[in-house]
C-alpha positions in Angstrom: 31.4 0.4 -8.4 30.8 -4.0 -9.1 28.8 -5.0 -11.3 25.9 -6.2 -9.1 26.0 -2.3 -7.9 24.9 -1.7 -11.2 22.2 -3.9 -11.6 20.3 -3.6 -8.8 21.3 0.1 -8.4 23.0 -0.9 -5.1 24.7 1.7 -3.0 28.1 0.6 -1.2 27.6 0.8 2.2 30.9 0.7 3.8 29.9 0.1 7.7 28.7 -3.6 7.1 29.7 -4.6 3.4 26.2 -4.2 2.7 24.1 -1.7 0.5 20.9 0.0 -0.1 18.8 -1.2 -2.7 17.2 1.6 -5.1 14.6 1.4 -3.6 16.0 1.8 0.1 15.8 -1.3 1.6 18.6 -2.2 3.1 20.7 -5.7 2.2 23.1 -5.9 5.0 26.5 -8.1 6.3 25.7 -12.2 5.7 23.4 -13.4 8.1 24.0 -16.9 6.4 26.9 -18.7 5.2 26.6 -22.5 3.3 30.2 -23.6 3.1 31.3 -26.5 1.3 28.2 -27.9 1.6 27.7 -32.0 0.8 24.6 -34.0 1.0 24.1 -37.7 0.9 21.8 -40.2 0.7 23.2 -43.7 0.4 25.0 -43.4 -2.6 23.0 -40.6 -3.9 25.0 -37.1 -3.9 21.9 -34.7 -3.4 23.9 -31.9 -3.0 27.7 -31.4 -3.3 30.3 -28.9 -2.6 27.9 -25.8 -2.1 29.1 -23.3 -1.1 27.2 -19.3 -0.4 25.9 -16.4 1.8 22.8 -15.6 3.1 22.6 -11.5 3.6 20.1 -9.2 5.8 17.6 -7.9 5.1 17.8 -9.0 1.1 15.4 -11.6 -0.9 17.2 -15.1 -1.5 16.3 -17.3 -4.3 17.2 -20.8 -4.9 16.2 -22.4 -7.9 17.2 -25.0 -10.3 15.1 -27.6 -12.3 13.7 -30.6 -10.5 15.7 -33.0 -9.1 18.5 -29.8 -8.5 18.4 -30.3 -4.7 17.1 -26.9 -4.1 14.5 -28.4 -1.0 17.4 -30.9 0.7 19.3 -28.0 1.1 16.6 -25.8 2.4 16.5 -29.1 4.6 20.4 -28.3 5.7 19.0 -24.9 6.0 16.4 -25.1 8.6 18.4 -28.5 10.8 16.2 -31.5 9.0 19.7 -32.7 6.9 22.7 -32.4 8.3 25.2 -33.0 5.9 28.0 -35.2 6.1 30.5 -32.2 4.8 31.6 -28.3 4.6 29.5 -26.0 7.7 27.0 -24.2 8.3 27.8 -20.4 9.6 25.0 -18.3 11.4 25.1 -14.8 12.7 29.2 -15.4 12.1 29.1 -18.6 14.5 29.8 -22.0 12.9 26.3 -23.8 14.0 26.9 -27.0 15.4 24.2 -30.2 14.2 21.4 -29.4 15.6 17.3 -30.4 15.1 14.0 -28.6 13.8 12.9 -27.3 17.4 16.7 -26.4 18.2 17.3 -24.3 14.7 13.7 -22.6 15.3 14.7 -21.3 18.4 17.6 -19.4 16.6 15.1 -17.2 14.9 14.8 -19.6 11.3 11.1 -20.5 9.8 10.1 -21.9 7.4 7.0 -23.2 4.9 6.3 -26.1 3.3 6.3 -27.4 -0.3 3.2 -29.7 0.8 1.0 -28.2 2.8 1.7 -29.0 6.8 -1.2 -27.1 8.2 -4.1 -28.7 11.1 -6.6 -29.4 8.4 -9.3 -29.4 11.8 -8.0 -26.6 13.7 -8.7 -23.2 12.7 -6.3 -20.3 11.3 -6.4 -18.4 13.9 -5.7 -21.7 15.9 -3.2 -22.9 13.1 -1.7 -19.9 13.7 -1.1 -19.6 17.1 0.6 -22.5 16.7 3.3 -21.0 15.9 4.0 -19.1 19.2 5.2 -22.2 20.5 8.8 -20.8 21.2 7.5 -18.1 23.0 5.4 -19.6 25.7 7.0 -20.4 28.5 4.3 -21.3 31.0 3.9 -24.7 32.2 1.7 -26.9 30.8 -0.3 -27.1 34.2 -0.6 -23.6 34.1 -1.5 -23.3 30.8 -4.2 -25.8 31.0 -5.7 -24.1 34.2 -5.1 -20.5 32.2 -3.9 -18.6 35.4 -1.5 -16.4 36.3 1.3 -16.3 33.6 -0.4 -18.4 31.4 -3.2 -16.2 30.8 -1.3 -13.1 30.5 1.0 -15.0 27.9 -2.0 -16.2 25.9 -3.6 -12.8 25.4 0.1 -11.2 24.5 0.5 -14.0 21.7 -3.0 -13.4 20.5 -2.7 -10.2 19.9 0.3 -10.9 18.3 -1.1 -13.5 15.9 -4.2 -11.2 14.9 -1.8 -8.7 13.5 -0.3 -11.2 11.2 -4.1 -12.2 10.9 -4.8 -8.9 9.9 -1.1 -7.7 7.6 -2.2 -11.2 5.2 -5.7 -10.1 4.9 -7.4 -13.5 6.9 -9.3 -11.4 8.9 -12.5 -13.0 7.4 -11.4 -16.4 7.8 -9.7 -16.3 11.1 -12.5 -19.1 12.8 -12.9 -21.4 9.6 -11.7 -24.6 9.4 -8.2 -24.9 7.3 -9.7 -27.7 6.0 -12.9 -26.5 4.3 -10.7 -23.4 2.7 -9.0 -22.8 -1.2 -5.7 -24.1 -2.0 -4.8 -20.9 -2.0 -5.7 -19.6 1.2 -4.4 -22.3 2.4 -0.6 -21.6 1.8 -1.4 -17.7 3.0 -2.4 -19.4 6.9 1.6 -21.7 6.3 2.7 -18.1 5.9 0.6 -16.3 8.5 2.2 -19.2 10.6 5.9 -18.9 10.2 5.6 -14.9 10.4 4.1 -15.7 14.4 7.3 -17.5 15.3 8.8 -13.6 14.1 11.3 -15.5 12.0 14.8 -13.3 11.5 15.2 -15.5 9.2 12.3 -16.7 6.5 12.5 -20.3 4.3 9.5 -20.7 2.0 9.7 -23.9 -0.1 7.6 -22.9 -3.5 5.2 -21.2 -2.3 3.6 -19.9 -5.2 3.5 -23.9 -6.8 0.2 -24.9 -7.3 -1.4 -20.9 -7.9 -2.9 -19.4 -9.9 -1.9 -15.9 -11.7 -4.0 -13.7 -9.1 -3.0 -15.8 -6.2 0.5 -15.6 -7.1 0.5 -11.5 -7.4 -1.4 -11.9 -4.0 1.0 -14.0 -2.4 4.2 -11.8 -4.2 3.2 -8.9 -2.6 2.9 -10.6 0.4 6.4 -11.8 0.6 7.9 -8.2 -0.1 5.5 -6.7 2.5 7.2 -8.7 4.8 11.0 -8.1 3.5 9.9 -4.8 3.3 8.1 -4.0 6.6 9.1 -6.4 8.8 13.0 -6.7 7.7 12.9 -10.4 7.9 15.4 -11.8 5.5 14.2 -14.3 2.7 15.2 -17.4 0.8 12.8 -19.4 -1.2 12.6 -21.9 -3.9 10.9 -20.8 -7.0 9.6 -22.5 -10.2 8.3 -19.4 -11.9 11.3 -17.4 -13.4 9.1 -14.2 -13.3 8.6 -14.5 -9.6 12.3 -15.2 -9.1 13.2 -12.4 -10.9 10.8 -9.8 -9.7 11.3 -10.4 -6.3 14.4 -11.6 -5.9 17.9 -9.4 -5.0 20.2 -12.1 -5.2 19.6 -15.8 -7.0 21.9 -19.1 -6.7 21.4 -21.5 -9.1 21.8 -25.7 -8.7 21.2 -28.0 -11.1 22.3 -31.9 -10.2 23.1 -31.1 -6.9 25.4 -28.4 -7.7 26.0 -24.9 -7.7 26.0 -23.0 -11.5 25.1 -20.2 -10.8 24.9 -17.3 -8.2 24.3 -13.4 -8.7 22.2 -10.4 -9.4 19.4 -11.7 -11.4 20.3 -10.4 -14.4 23.7 -12.1 -14.2 21.8 -15.8 -14.0 19.6 -14.4 -16.6 22.4 -14.0 -18.7 24.3 -17.0 -17.4 24.7 -19.9 -19.9 25.6 -22.6 -18.0 21.9 -21.7 -16.8 20.2 -21.5 -20.3 21.9 -25.0 -20.9 20.2 -26.5 -17.5 16.7 -25.0 -18.1 16.5 -24.8 -22.1 18.6 -27.6 -22.8 22.4 -28.5 -24.6 22.6 -29.3 -28.3 24.4 -32.2 -29.2 26.2 -33.7 -32.6 
């Protein structure tokens, strides 16, 4: 049994090379692989020759000090940036250059570090925008709300209402998002991402700016999404307590390079990671 299996309490699943966690969750085969990714902005190298994978069913954290290149990596995964070097493999196939909406159609959804909601729209309408890729009726049919458009609207609204119930925001469903406190806005953004029914959910600092109670709620919802929906999750987060509690595996970046990759305990005891976070004494 490997160190990863010992630490996480996993048993090897010989069929697809995945694991069963100690709490019964299935970690499957590789879903996405980042291979030798390098991303430059002019003369600035944001990501330098980084490789790691994301396995089906896991919660995979990407951490590092400010300016490490974490958000740039999430933007590569979601198609906002295309790297100058390296390849992205998704479900075993090399992914060509894609725009974000094309990546979304592959079953990848995300939240943002800075909340990107429609402030003047209700919670319900914001979450409904997450269903756009599931709506096939033409613009005219939607405007007239007839036939297929009417059926789609009813079906998609039912799915959205289930997500609203799941995230316990029923009491604010008709309120304008702009009137909500910060913590609830973050939950609405999570709801909108879930409305897309993603196979891979990308969370960019989901706990940023939250108090302790809000972090506990968001942590619970993330675990529930992973467990009940079977959604694979990759997240960026600065709260190390949250990262170590939630994650199955952690990749650590510093100045655009990968300096650690493994289970939370492996990363916690990695000297390069300790030096990056705490600093190194120099003579």
